[in-house]
C-alpha positions in Angstrom: 0.0 0.0 0.0 1.3 3.3 -1.0 0.9 6.1 1.4 0.5 9.5 0.1 1.9 12.1 2.3 -0.4 15.0 2.9 1.1 18.3 2.5 2.3 19.9 5.8 0.3 23.0 5.2 -3.0 21.2 5.2 -2.3 19.3 8.4 -1.1 22.4 10.3 -4.2 24.4 9.3 -6.5 21.5 10.3 -4.8 21.3 13.8 -4.9 25.1 14.2 -8.6 25.1 13.3 -9.3 22.5 16.0 -7.4 24.4 18.6 -9.1 27.6 17.7 -12.6 26.0 18.0 -11.6 24.5 21.4 -10.4 27.9 22.7 -13.6 29.6 21.5 -15.7 27.0 23.3 -13.8 27.5 26.6 -13.8 31.3 26.4 -17.4 31.7 25.4 -18.7 32.7 28.8 -18.6 32.2 32.6 -19.7 29.1 34.4 -22.5 29.4 36.9 -20.1 28.8 39.8 -17.9 31.6 38.7 -20.9 34.0 38.5 -22.1 32.9 42.0 -18.6 33.5 43.5 -18.3 37.0 41.9 -21.8 38.0 43.2 -21.0 36.6 46.7 -17.8 38.6 46.9 -19.6 41.7 45.8 -22.4 41.2 48.4 -19.8 40.6 51.2 -18.0 43.8 50.2 -21.2 45.8 50.1 -22.2 44.4 53.5 -18.9 45.5 55.0 -18.9 49.0 53.4 -22.5 50.0 53.8 -22.4 50.9 57.6 -19.3 53.1 57.0 -21.0 54.9 54.1 -24.1 55.6 56.1 -22.0 56.9 59.0 -20.0 59.1 56.6 -23.1 60.7 55.1 -24.6 61.4 58.5 -21.3 63.0 59.6 -21.4 65.1 56.4 -24.8 66.4 57.3 -23.7 67.5 60.8 -20.6 69.2 59.3 -22.8 70.9 56.6 -25.2 72.4 59.2 -22.4 73.6 61.5 -20.6 75.3 58.5 -23.8 76.9 57.3 -24.5 78.3 60.8 -20.9 79.6 61.1 -21.2 81.1 57.6 -24.4 83.0 58.5 -22.8 84.2 61.8 -19.7 85.5 59.9 -21.9 87.1 57.3 -23.8 88.9 60.0 -20.6 90.2 61.6 -19.3 91.4 58.3 -22.5 93.1 57.4 -22.7 94.8 60.8 -19.2 96.3 60.4 -19.7 97.3 56.7 -23.3 98.7 57.0 -23.0 100.3 60.5 -26.1 98.5 61.7 -26.8 95.6 64.1 -27.4 92.2 62.7 -28.4 89.0 64.5 -28.8 85.4 63.9 -32.1 84.1 65.4 -32.3 80.4 66.4 -35.8 78.9 66.8 -34.8 75.8 68.6 -38.2 74.1 68.8 -39.0 75.1 65.2 -35.6 73.7 64.1 -34.8 76.7 62.0 -32.5 79.8 62.0 -32.3 83.1 60.0 -30.2 86.3 59.8 -32.0 89.7 60.3 -30.9 93.3 60.3 -31.6 95.8 63.1 -32.7 99.4 62.6 -29.9 101.1 64.6 -26.2 100.8 65.1 -26.7 100.1 68.8 -29.8 99.1 70.8 -32.0 98.2 67.8 -35.7 97.9 68.5 -36.9 96.7 65.1 -35.5 93.4 63.7 -37.9 93.0 60.7 -35.5 93.3 57.8 -34.8 89.7 56.9 -31.4 89.2 55.3 -31.3 85.4 55.0 -34.7 83.7 55.4 -35.5 80.8 57.8 -33.4 77.7 57.1 -34.7 74.4 58.5 -32.5 71.7 59.9 -32.2 68.3 58.3 -34.5 65.8 60.0 -31.5 63.7 61.2 -29.7 66.7 62.8 -30.5 68.0 66.3 -29.2 70.9 68.3 -29.1 72.5 71.7 -27.8 75.9 73.0 -25.5 76.9 75.8 -22.0 76.1 76.9 -23.0 72.7 78.3 -25.1 71.9 75.2 -28.2 71.2 77.2 -30.3 74.3 76.5 -33.5 74.2 74.6 -34.4 78.0 74.7 -34.4 80.1 71.6 -31.3 82.2 71.2 -30.2 85.3 69.3 -26.6 86.2 68.6 -26.2 89.9 67.9 -23.4 91.6 66.0 -22.4 95.2 66.5 -20.8 97.6 64.0 -17.6 97.7 66.1 -17.1 93.9 65.5 -18.2 92.7 68.9 -21.1 90.3 69.5 -23.2 88.7 72.1 -21.6 85.4 72.9 -23.4 82.2 72.2 -22.9 78.5 71.6 -24.9 76.1 69.4 -24.2 72.4 69.6 -25.0 70.1 66.6 -26.0 66.7 67.8 -27.0 63.3 66.5 -30.3 61.5 67.3 -29.0 60.3 70.7 -28.0 63.7 71.8 -24.2 63.2 71.3 -22.4 66.4 70.3 -20.9 66.2 66.9 -19.9 69.9 66.4 -20.0 73.1 68.4 -20.3 76.6 66.9 -19.2 79.3 69.3 -19.2 83.1 69.1 -16.7 85.1 71.3 -18.3 88.3 72.6 -15.3 90.6 72.7 -14.1 89.9 69.2 -17.2 88.5 67.4 -15.0 85.5 66.3 -16.9 82.5 65.1 -15.3 79.1 65.7 -16.4 75.5 64.9 -15.1 72.8 67.2 
């Protein structure tokens, strides 16, 4: 029997074609087990990260409120000096809101009806108290005079359980606003 040798080219192409089809079949997709493992890892990661993310967003709200109050206080001080009129930030503790108003005189104002910044309400997850010990629940006004001085006051930003997160203080002699 006479064997005819096939050309090398034909045999190599045929083998390459088989290998290619085999590779395509194995690379066509993920197995069910691989998919379950990936989803499980993602769920575990999410479970670990979610409490930290929630805590971070709550902390961000407390910081935002304290910075906004400090900004309004600084704005009131700056306006008092530049306009030669008294300004005050009014805190409605029970109503959970605050606003900046202008007085009618440079000292001893009797009319505080000119609203500079309207009432701004607190976020529902943010609580506050007044006073140095952060236990006061009475409404408070911090007044700024044209000479830069102010009536002292402290506002404490708290979480739901009453734990102080931030403290906004105004120094009477200088009118300095500080966040702690």
